[in-house]
Every structure is written in C-alpha cells, then in structure tokens.
N, CA, C and O atoms as CSV, one atom per row, in Angstrom:
chain,resi,resn,atom,element,x,y,z
A,1,UNK,N,N,-17.757,14.918,-32.757
A,1,UNK,CA,C,-18.360,13.632,-32.659
A,1,UNK,C,C,-17.354,12.529,-32.555
A,1,UNK,O,O,-17.312,11.694,-31.651
A,2,UNK,N,N,-16.449,12.630,-33.708
A,2,UNK,CA,C,-15.405,11.528,-33.825
A,2,UNK,C,C,-14.394,11.758,-32.545
A,2,UNK,O,O,-13.892,10.742,-32.063
A,3,UNK,N,N,-14.121,12.829,-32.060
A,3,UNK,CA,C,-13.318,12.883,-30.872
A,3,UNK,C,C,-13.766,12.439,-29.705
A,3,UNK,O,O,-12.980,11.923,-28.911
A,4,UNK,N,N,-15.178,12.580,-29.403
A,4,UNK,CA,C,-15.801,12.002,-28.191
A,4,UNK,C,C,-15.851,10.570,-28.253
A,4,UNK,O,O,-15.761,9.843,-27.263
A,5,UNK,N,N,-16.025,10.102,-29.661
A,5,UNK,CA,C,-16.103,8.545,-29.703
A,5,UNK,C,C,-14.587,7.854,-29.445
A,5,UNK,O,O,-14.428,6.790,-28.846
A,6,UNK,N,N,-13.581,8.618,-29.978
A,6,UNK,CA,C,-12.301,8.176,-29.794
A,6,UNK,C,C,-11.824,8.215,-28.078
A,6,UNK,O,O,-11.167,7.359,-27.485
A,7,UNK,N,N,-12.354,9.413,-27.567
A,7,UNK,CA,C,-12.091,9.535,-26.124
A,7,UNK,C,C,-12.730,8.299,-25.229
A,7,UNK,O,O,-12.165,7.803,-24.254
A,8,UNK,N,N,-13.907,7.934,-25.705
A,8,UNK,CA,C,-14.663,6.880,-25.047
A,8,UNK,C,C,-13.977,5.547,-25.171
A,8,UNK,O,O,-13.798,4.807,-24.203
A,9,UNK,N,N,-13.588,5.261,-26.433
A,9,UNK,CA,C,-12.721,4.038,-26.606
A,9,UNK,C,C,-11.526,3.909,-25.932
A,9,UNK,O,O,-11.209,2.815,-25.465
A,10,UNK,N,N,-10.667,5.092,-25.795
A,10,UNK,CA,C,-9.612,5.139,-25.031
A,10,UNK,C,C,-9.804,4.908,-23.578
A,10,UNK,O,O,-8.957,4.267,-22.955
A,11,UNK,N,N,-10.848,5.381,-23.001
A,11,UNK,CA,C,-11.182,5.377,-21.723
A,11,UNK,C,C,-11.649,3.876,-21.442
A,11,UNK,O,O,-11.265,3.318,-20.414
A,12,UNK,N,N,-12.323,3.345,-22.184
A,12,UNK,CA,C,-12.705,1.772,-22.039
A,12,UNK,C,C,-11.612,1.044,-22.056
A,12,UNK,O,O,-11.481,0.208,-21.162
A,13,UNK,N,N,-10.660,1.174,-22.987
A,13,UNK,CA,C,-9.424,0.433,-23.057
A,13,UNK,C,C,-8.544,0.584,-21.775
A,13,UNK,O,O,-7.934,-0.382,-21.316
A,14,UNK,N,N,-8.505,1.663,-21.287
A,14,UNK,CA,C,-7.614,1.797,-19.994
A,14,UNK,C,C,-8.431,1.375,-18.739
A,14,UNK,O,O,-7.735,1.176,-17.743
A,15,UNK,N,N,-9.767,1.199,-18.592
A,15,UNK,CA,C,-10.414,0.821,-17.483
A,15,UNK,C,C,-9.864,-0.596,-16.983
A,15,UNK,O,O,-9.513,-0.676,-15.806
A,16,UNK,N,N,-9.771,-1.706,-17.804
A,16,UNK,CA,C,-9.216,-2.908,-17.176
A,16,UNK,C,C,-7.835,-2.687,-16.600
A,16,UNK,O,O,-7.550,-3.315,-15.580
A,17,UNK,N,N,-7.021,-1.936,-17.087
A,17,UNK,CA,C,-5.827,-1.606,-16.495
A,17,UNK,C,C,-5.825,-0.929,-15.072
A,17,UNK,O,O,-5.014,-1.185,-14.182
A,18,UNK,N,N,-6.820,-0.063,-15.002
A,18,UNK,CA,C,-6.953,0.736,-13.758
A,18,UNK,C,C,-7.627,-0.323,-12.631
A,18,UNK,O,O,-7.262,-0.275,-11.457
A,19,UNK,N,N,-8.465,-1.114,-13.014
A,19,UNK,CA,C,-9.053,-2.091,-12.225
A,19,UNK,C,C,-8.190,-3.321,-11.756
A,19,UNK,O,O,-8.545,-4.085,-10.858
A,20,UNK,N,N,-7.103,-3.416,-12.414
A,20,UNK,CA,C,-6.204,-4.453,-11.947
A,20,UNK,C,C,-5.546,-4.319,-10.652
A,20,UNK,O,O,-5.121,-5.283,-10.016
A,21,UNK,N,N,-5.472,-3.101,-10.274
A,21,UNK,CA,C,-4.727,-2.694,-9.091
A,21,UNK,C,C,-5.676,-2.770,-7.830
A,21,UNK,O,O,-6.684,-2.064,-7.790
A,22,UNK,N,N,-5.375,-3.562,-6.880
A,22,UNK,CA,C,-6.341,-3.701,-5.671
A,22,UNK,C,C,-5.836,-2.797,-4.444
A,22,UNK,O,O,-4.660,-2.438,-4.384
A,23,UNK,N,N,-6.646,-2.499,-3.611
A,23,UNK,CA,C,-6.274,-1.526,-2.625
A,23,UNK,C,C,-6.487,-2.342,-1.218
A,23,UNK,O,O,-7.478,-3.042,-1.008
A,24,UNK,N,N,-5.590,-2.184,-0.438
A,24,UNK,CA,C,-5.384,-2.866,1.008
A,24,UNK,C,C,-5.353,-1.756,2.006
A,24,UNK,O,O,-4.947,-0.645,1.665
A,25,UNK,N,N,-5.770,-2.003,3.244
A,25,UNK,CA,C,-5.671,-0.911,4.176
A,25,UNK,C,C,-4.810,-1.426,5.500
A,25,UNK,O,O,-4.963,-2.570,5.929
A,26,UNK,N,N,-3.943,-0.534,6.074
A,26,UNK,CA,C,-3.157,-0.857,7.247
A,26,UNK,C,C,-3.342,0.346,8.066
A,26,UNK,O,O,-3.294,1.481,7.592
A,27,UNK,N,N,-3.579,0.049,9.447
A,27,UNK,CA,C,-3.812,1.286,10.386
A,27,UNK,C,C,-2.479,1.125,11.382
A,27,UNK,O,O,-1.966,0.054,11.706
A,28,UNK,N,N,-2.109,2.277,11.729
A,28,UNK,CA,C,-1.147,2.586,12.746
A,28,UNK,C,C,-1.830,3.049,13.911
A,28,UNK,O,O,-2.412,4.134,13.907
A,29,UNK,N,N,-1.796,2.238,14.992
A,29,UNK,CA,C,-2.522,2.603,16.293
A,29,UNK,C,C,-1.695,2.090,17.506
A,29,UNK,O,O,-1.320,0.926,17.641
A,30,UNK,N,N,-1.465,3.091,18.353
A,30,UNK,CA,C,-0.663,2.706,19.581
A,30,UNK,C,C,0.784,2.228,19.052
A,30,UNK,O,O,1.368,1.412,19.765
A,31,UNK,N,N,1.367,2.625,17.960
A,31,UNK,CA,C,2.651,2.455,17.626
A,31,UNK,C,C,2.800,1.038,17.081
A,31,UNK,O,O,3.865,0.427,17.157
A,32,UNK,N,N,1.648,0.516,16.504
A,32,UNK,CA,C,1.689,-0.892,16.087
A,32,UNK,C,C,0.917,-0.785,14.670
A,32,UNK,O,O,0.082,0.085,14.422
A,33,UNK,N,N,1.309,-1.763,13.815
A,33,UNK,CA,C,0.411,-1.964,12.501
A,33,UNK,C,C,-0.609,-2.859,12.690
A,33,UNK,O,O,-0.439,-3.952,13.229
A,34,UNK,N,N,-1.809,-2.402,12.217
A,34,UNK,CA,C,-2.946,-3.416,12.275
A,34,UNK,C,C,-3.452,-3.487,10.793
A,34,UNK,O,O,-3.612,-2.453,10.145
A,35,UNK,N,N,-3.659,-4.517,10.361
A,35,UNK,CA,C,-3.131,-5.782,10.866
A,35,UNK,C,C,-1.680,-5.937,10.761
A,35,UNK,O,O,-1.093,-5.281,9.901
A,36,UNK,N,N,-0.985,-6.779,11.582
A,36,UNK,CA,C,0.409,-6.919,11.528
A,36,UNK,C,C,0.848,-7.818,10.410
A,36,UNK,O,O,1.992,-7.736,9.961
A,37,UNK,N,N,-0.063,-8.706,9.933
A,37,UNK,CA,C,0.304,-9.454,8.699
A,37,UNK,C,C,-1.032,-9.279,7.740
A,37,UNK,O,O,-2.210,-9.364,8.085
A,38,UNK,N,N,-0.484,-9.009,6.425
A,38,UNK,CA,C,-1.629,-8.701,5.521
A,38,UNK,C,C,-1.353,-9.627,4.205
A,38,UNK,O,O,-0.250,-9.620,3.658
A,39,UNK,N,N,-2.323,-10.339,3.791
A,39,UNK,CA,C,-2.074,-11.170,2.651
A,39,UNK,C,C,-2.541,-10.399,1.477
A,39,UNK,O,O,-3.627,-9.819,1.485
A,40,UNK,N,N,-1.680,-10.385,0.403
A,40,UNK,CA,C,-2.090,-9.633,-0.758
A,40,UNK,C,C,-1.761,-10.687,-1.942
A,40,UNK,O,O,-1.016,-11.656,-1.793
A,41,UNK,N,N,-2.452,-10.339,-3.180
A,41,UNK,CA,C,-2.235,-11.236,-4.250
A,41,UNK,C,C,-0.712,-11.100,-4.882
A,41,UNK,O,O,-0.203,-10.003,-5.116
A,42,UNK,N,N,-0.090,-12.294,-5.114
A,42,UNK,CA,C,0.958,-12.376,-5.659
A,42,UNK,C,C,1.080,-12.039,-7.108
A,42,UNK,O,O,0.165,-12.404,-7.845
A,43,UNK,N,N,2.094,-11.389,-7.609
A,43,UNK,CA,C,2.387,-11.010,-9.071
A,43,UNK,C,C,1.183,-9.934,-9.550
A,43,UNK,O,O,0.700,-9.961,-10.682
A,44,UNK,N,N,0.832,-9.107,-8.639
A,44,UNK,CA,C,-0.066,-8.149,-8.968
A,44,UNK,C,C,0.398,-6.805,-8.321
A,44,UNK,O,O,0.937,-6.883,-7.217
A,45,UNK,N,N,0.248,-5.638,-8.876
A,45,UNK,CA,C,0.338,-4.444,-8.315
A,45,UNK,C,C,-0.741,-4.167,-7.281
A,45,UNK,O,O,-1.888,-4.558,-7.497
A,46,UNK,N,N,-0.448,-3.548,-6.235
A,46,UNK,CA,C,-1.350,-3.306,-5.141
A,46,UNK,C,C,-0.977,-1.911,-4.655
A,46,UNK,O,O,0.132,-1.396,-4.802
A,47,UNK,N,N,-2.080,-1.337,-4.030
A,47,UNK,CA,C,-1.936,0.005,-3.305
A,47,UNK,C,C,-2.233,-0.207,-1.800
A,47,UNK,O,O,-3.293,-0.680,-1.391
A,48,UNK,N,N,-1.254,0.163,-1.050
A,48,UNK,CA,C,-1.634,0.035,0.448
A,48,UNK,C,C,-1.989,1.405,0.940
A,48,UNK,O,O,-1.225,2.349,0.737
A,49,UNK,N,N,-3.145,1.547,1.593
A,49,UNK,CA,C,-3.466,2.746,2.299
A,49,UNK,C,C,-3.104,2.627,3.730
A,49,UNK,O,O,-3.627,1.760,4.430
A,50,UNK,N,N,-2.178,3.514,4.222
A,50,UNK,CA,C,-1.610,3.395,5.386
A,50,UNK,C,C,-2.067,4.588,6.257
A,50,UNK,O,O,-1.567,5.704,6.118
A,51,UNK,N,N,-2.996,4.325,7.124
A,51,UNK,CA,C,-3.578,5.374,8.011
A,51,UNK,C,C,-2.929,5.517,9.478
A,51,UNK,O,O,-2.996,4.641,10.340
A,52,UNK,N,N,-2.359,6.627,9.607
A,52,UNK,CA,C,-1.828,6.891,11.027
A,52,UNK,C,C,-2.822,7.392,12.080
A,52,UNK,O,O,-3.105,8.590,12.099
A,53,UNK,N,N,-3.362,6.546,12.948
A,53,UNK,CA,C,-4.380,7.004,13.946
A,53,UNK,C,C,-3.664,7.505,15.101
A,53,UNK,O,O,-4.337,8.062,15.968
A,54,UNK,N,N,-2.363,7.396,15.264
A,54,UNK,CA,C,-1.651,8.035,16.368
A,54,UNK,C,C,-1.431,9.578,16.189
A,54,UNK,O,O,-1.554,10.116,15.088
A,55,UNK,N,N,-1.129,10.198,17.225
A,55,UNK,CA,C,-0.955,11.699,17.042
A,55,UNK,C,C,0.364,12.021,16.508
A,55,UNK,O,O,0.523,13.071,15.886
A,56,UNK,N,N,1.416,11.123,16.720
A,56,UNK,CA,C,2.712,11.351,16.234
A,56,UNK,C,C,2.982,10.749,14.891
A,56,UNK,O,O,2.281,9.824,14.483
A,57,UNK,N,N,3.952,11.230,14.202
A,57,UNK,CA,C,4.341,10.850,12.974
A,57,UNK,C,C,5.070,9.410,12.951
A,57,UNK,O,O,5.874,9.162,13.850
A,58,UNK,N,N,4.812,8.464,11.953
A,58,UNK,CA,C,5.440,7.348,11.906
A,58,UNK,C,C,5.950,7.129,10.296
A,58,UNK,O,O,5.355,7.599,9.326
A,59,UNK,N,N,7.018,6.420,10.245
A,59,UNK,CA,C,7.465,6.097,8.943
A,59,UNK,C,C,7.240,4.809,8.552
A,59,UNK,O,O,7.832,3.957,9.214
A,60,UNK,N,N,6.408,4.361,7.481
A,60,UNK,CA,C,6.399,2.916,6.897
A,60,UNK,C,C,7.655,2.709,6.065
A,60,UNK,O,O,7.934,3.333,5.041
A,61,UNK,N,N,8.297,1.854,6.576
A,61,UNK,CA,C,9.732,1.433,5.681
A,61,UNK,C,C,9.700,-0.014,5.645
A,61,UNK,O,O,9.235,-0.786,6.484
A,62,UNK,N,N,10.369,-0.301,4.347
A,62,UNK,CA,C,10.613,-1.797,4.154
A,62,UNK,C,C,11.711,-1.645,3.211
A,62,UNK,O,O,11.580,-1.055,2.139
A,63,UNK,N,N,12.991,-2.277,3.687
A,63,UNK,CA,C,13.901,-2.446,2.838
A,63,UNK,C,C,13.676,-3.461,1.586
A,63,UNK,O,O,14.067,-3.199,0.449
A,64,UNK,N,N,13.081,-4.505,1.901
A,64,UNK,CA,C,12.710,-5.622,0.924
A,64,UNK,C,C,11.760,-5.024,-0.269
A,64,UNK,O,O,11.902,-5.355,-1.446
A,65,UNK,N,N,10.772,-4.097,0.196
A,65,UNK,CA,C,9.816,-3.582,-0.786
A,65,UNK,C,C,10.419,-2.257,-1.373
A,65,UNK,O,O,9.848,-1.619,-2.257
A,66,UNK,N,N,11.591,-1.901,-0.826
A,66,UNK,CA,C,12.101,-0.664,-1.270
A,66,UNK,C,C,11.364,0.592,-1.156
A,66,UNK,O,O,11.422,1.446,-2.041
A,67,UNK,N,N,10.573,0.747,0.064
A,67,UNK,CA,C,9.593,1.873,0.284
A,67,UNK,C,C,9.957,2.434,1.547
A,67,UNK,O,O,10.407,1.764,2.477
A,68,UNK,N,N,9.727,3.883,1.580
A,68,UNK,CA,C,9.750,4.687,2.727
A,68,UNK,C,C,8.833,5.687,2.659
A,68,UNK,O,O,8.784,6.413,1.666
A,69,UNK,N,N,7.995,5.839,3.717
A,69,UNK,CA,C,7.062,7.095,3.518
A,69,UNK,C,C,6.682,7.489,5.043
A,69,UNK,O,O,6.237,6.727,5.901
A,70,UNK,N,N,6.977,8.913,5.167
A,70,UNK,CA,C,6.602,9.464,6.505
A,70,UNK,C,C,5.034,9.793,6.517
A,70,UNK,O,O,4.525,10.414,5.583
A,71,UNK,N,N,4.349,9.380,7.535
A,71,UNK,CA,C,2.900,9.629,7.622
A,71,UNK,C,C,2.675,10.354,8.862
A,71,UNK,O,O,2.760,9.734,9.922
A,72,UNK,N,N,2.385,11.650,8.857
A,72,UNK,CA,C,1.995,12.428,10.035
A,72,UNK,C,C,0.771,11.952,10.667
A,72,UNK,O,O,-0.146,11.438,10.027
A,73,UNK,N,N,0.764,12.140,12.031
A,73,UNK,CA,C,-0.226,11.772,12.813
A,73,UNK,C,C,-1.698,12.203,12.297
A,73,UNK,O,O,-1.882,13.331,11.840
A,74,UNK,N,N,-2.676,11.303,12.387
A,74,UNK,CA,C,-3.887,11.720,11.887
A,74,UNK,C,C,-4.017,11.655,10.277
A,74,UNK,O,O,-5.064,12.008,9.733
A,75,UNK,N,N,-3.002,11.229,9.604
A,75,UNK,CA,C,-3.238,11.214,8.191
A,75,UNK,C,C,-2.970,9.887,7.650
A,75,UNK,O,O,-2.649,8.921,8.343
A,76,UNK,N,N,-3.126,9.878,6.291
A,76,UNK,CA,C,-2.898,8.668,5.646
A,76,UNK,C,C,-2.163,8.648,4.352
A,76,UNK,O,O,-2.216,9.675,3.675
A,77,UNK,N,N,-1.480,7.622,3.904
A,77,UNK,CA,C,-0.697,7.699,2.628
A,77,UNK,C,C,-1.035,6.519,1.858
A,77,UNK,O,O,-1.463,5.461,2.320
A,78,UNK,N,N,-0.771,6.833,0.457
A,78,UNK,CA,C,-0.927,5.587,-0.405
A,78,UNK,C,C,0.448,5.099,-0.868
A,78,UNK,O,O,1.301,5.888,-1.275
A,79,UNK,N,N,0.622,3.903,-0.801
A,79,UNK,CA,C,1.940,3.276,-1.058
A,79,UNK,C,C,1.733,2.095,-2.154
A,79,UNK,O,O,1.003,1.137,-1.898
A,80,UNK,N,N,2.340,2.208,-3.253
A,80,UNK,CA,C,2.159,1.382,-4.284
A,80,UNK,C,C,3.400,0.282,-4.226
A,80,UNK,O,O,4.581,0.598,-4.081
A,81,UNK,N,N,2.933,-0.979,-4.359
A,81,UNK,CA,C,4.070,-2.063,-4.283
A,81,UNK,C,C,3.517,-3.052,-5.327
A,81,UNK,O,O,2.387,-3.084,-5.814
A,82,UNK,N,N,4.522,-3.809,-5.548
A,82,UNK,CA,C,4.583,-4.978,-6.654
A,82,UNK,C,C,4.616,-4.744,-8.053
A,82,UNK,O,O,4.767,-3.598,-8.474
A,83,UNK,N,N,4.496,-5.661,-8.774
A,83,UNK,CA,C,4.027,-7.076,-8.451
A,83,UNK,C,C,4.980,-7.816,-7.629
A,83,UNK,O,O,6.161,-7.776,-7.973
A,84,UNK,N,N,4.645,-8.491,-6.587
A,84,UNK,CA,C,5.561,-9.253,-5.755
A,84,UNK,C,C,5.478,-10.714,-6.062
A,84,UNK,O,O,4.407,-11.277,-6.291
A,85,UNK,N,N,6.708,-11.345,-6.058
A,85,UNK,CA,C,6.660,-12.904,-6.060
A,85,UNK,C,C,5.971,-13.341,-4.689
A,85,UNK,O,O,5.828,-12.608,-3.710
A,86,UNK,N,N,5.547,-14.748,-4.805
A,86,UNK,CA,C,5.037,-15.254,-3.531
A,86,UNK,C,C,6.092,-15.190,-2.533
A,86,UNK,O,O,7.248,-15.475,-2.845
A,87,UNK,N,N,5.759,-14.818,-1.292
A,87,UNK,CA,C,6.681,-14.756,-0.266
A,87,UNK,C,C,6.245,-13.675,0.820
A,87,UNK,O,O,5.248,-12.965,0.699
A,88,UNK,N,N,7.159,-13.645,1.937
A,88,UNK,CA,C,6.801,-12.702,2.995
A,88,UNK,C,C,7.835,-11.554,3.085
A,88,UNK,O,O,9.049,-11.750,3.158
A,89,UNK,N,N,7.284,-10.421,3.075
A,89,UNK,CA,C,7.963,-9.228,3.128
A,89,UNK,C,C,7.741,-8.371,4.227
A,89,UNK,O,O,6.609,-7.948,4.463
A,90,UNK,N,N,8.791,-8.056,4.972
A,90,UNK,CA,C,8.761,-7.396,6.215
A,90,UNK,C,C,8.762,-5.844,6.054
A,90,UNK,O,O,9.470,-5.328,5.190
A,91,UNK,N,N,7.912,-5.035,6.945
A,91,UNK,CA,C,7.921,-3.629,6.871
A,91,UNK,C,C,7.845,-3.151,8.374
A,91,UNK,O,O,7.383,-3.929,9.208
A,92,UNK,N,N,8.220,-2.075,8.695
A,92,UNK,CA,C,8.442,-1.592,10.084
A,92,UNK,C,C,8.214,-0.125,10.188
A,92,UNK,O,O,8.298,0.557,9.166
A,93,UNK,N,N,7.914,0.455,11.411
A,93,UNK,CA,C,7.904,1.837,11.617
A,93,UNK,C,C,9.261,2.367,11.989
A,93,UNK,O,O,9.802,1.942,13.011
A,94,UNK,N,N,9.813,3.210,11.279
A,94,UNK,CA,C,11.165,3.706,11.599
A,94,UNK,C,C,11.253,4.373,13.004
A,94,UNK,O,O,12.270,4.174,13.668
A,95,UNK,N,N,10.268,5.138,13.492
A,95,UNK,CA,C,10.339,5.685,14.730
A,95,UNK,C,C,9.839,4.890,15.919
A,95,UNK,O,O,9.924,5.354,17.056
A,96,UNK,N,N,9.309,3.671,15.664
A,96,UNK,CA,C,8.966,2.786,16.882
A,96,UNK,C,C,9.285,1.278,16.377
A,96,UNK,O,O,8.406,0.418,16.428
A,97,UNK,N,N,10.495,1.018,15.920
A,97,UNK,CA,C,10.740,-0.293,15.371
A,97,UNK,C,C,10.510,-1.427,16.270
A,97,UNK,O,O,10.276,-2.537,15.791
A,98,UNK,N,N,10.561,-1.231,17.559
A,98,UNK,CA,C,10.262,-2.522,18.450
A,98,UNK,C,C,8.835,-2.858,18.347
A,98,UNK,O,O,8.531,-4.043,18.483
A,99,UNK,N,N,7.890,-1.964,18.120
A,99,UNK,CA,C,6.466,-2.318,18.218
A,99,UNK,C,C,5.901,-2.241,16.794
A,99,UNK,O,O,5.112,-3.093,16.387
A,100,UNK,N,N,6.263,-1.336,16.133
A,100,UNK,CA,C,5.469,-1.157,14.738
A,100,UNK,C,C,6.383,-2.086,13.732
A,100,UNK,O,O,7.421,-1.731,13.173
A,101,UNK,N,N,5.762,-3.312,13.649
A,101,UNK,CA,C,6.340,-4.346,12.700
A,101,UNK,C,C,5.226,-4.960,12.091
A,101,UNK,O,O,4.140,-5.028,12.667
A,102,UNK,N,N,5.442,-5.443,10.879
A,102,UNK,CA,C,4.478,-6.066,10.033
A,102,UNK,C,C,5.020,-6.906,8.932
A,102,UNK,O,O,6.233,-7.033,8.767
A,103,UNK,N,N,4.012,-7.556,8.076
A,103,UNK,CA,C,4.535,-8.367,7.028
A,103,UNK,C,C,3.428,-8.246,5.953
A,103,UNK,O,O,2.243,-8.171,6.276
A,104,UNK,N,N,3.782,-8.232,4.855
A,104,UNK,CA,C,3.054,-8.523,3.648
A,104,UNK,C,C,3.307,-9.882,3.198
A,104,UNK,O,O,4.464,-10.258,3.012
A,105,UNK,N,N,2.139,-10.775,2.979
A,105,UNK,CA,C,2.327,-12.040,2.440
A,105,UNK,C,C,1.713,-12.089,1.137
A,105,UNK,O,O,0.513,-11.905,0.931
A,106,UNK,N,N,2.643,-12.361,0.208
A,106,UNK,CA,C,1.981,-12.372,-1.257
A,106,UNK,C,C,1.849,-13.874,-1.572
A,106,UNK,O,O,2.760,-14.698,-1.496
A,107,UNK,N,N,0.567,-14.105,-1.939
A,107,UNK,CA,C,0.186,-15.611,-2.209
A,107,UNK,C,C,-0.527,-15.480,-3.640
A,107,UNK,O,O,-0.975,-16.480,-4.200
C-alpha cells in the first residue's frame, strides 16, 4: 500500500515536467519542408516530429541547433531541441539543400 502511494506521488510530481515539452510537426514533401518557417516558444524544450512524405530519404540538419537526423522515405523522427533563446534558427535537408530549407523562430 505504501509503495503504491509513493509511486503515485512520484508520478504526479513528474507529470508537470513531462507536460512542459511541446510537440510541433514538420513535413518533408517534394523535397521541401512544410511549413518552411515554424514558430516555437522561446526558452522551452520542444519536440519536432519530422515526417518524410517523400519516397527518398532526407536528413534534417541544423548547424545552429546542432542536430542531424536521417529520415527514411515514408517515416518520421522525433527531434528534441531547446530551450532556445529568441531568434531565427536555420535547418535544411542535406540531400536536397537547394529546396529543403526552413527556419525555427523562437519567440
């Protein structure tokens, strides 16, 4: 009984920390990111769900965010970023850098 009570207390204490992280979606389609510009909250951790609707793989890359993730065609990946200071952060597709470009705007 005491163990169950302590487990419940720990779970409730952790719940606000888990709820603090927001999720945002980006889609790769026709070798472009949609949306090409995404506004996220500044000074908070966020999760980007990047879905690749193309048949070919693409790499989500950002030197400013220090993130690289290859996403096979028809699949998706979760990328954790932040907390970011207010500003504009570029990302691009390594395999199609002329068309697959985008920005995260932290406000």
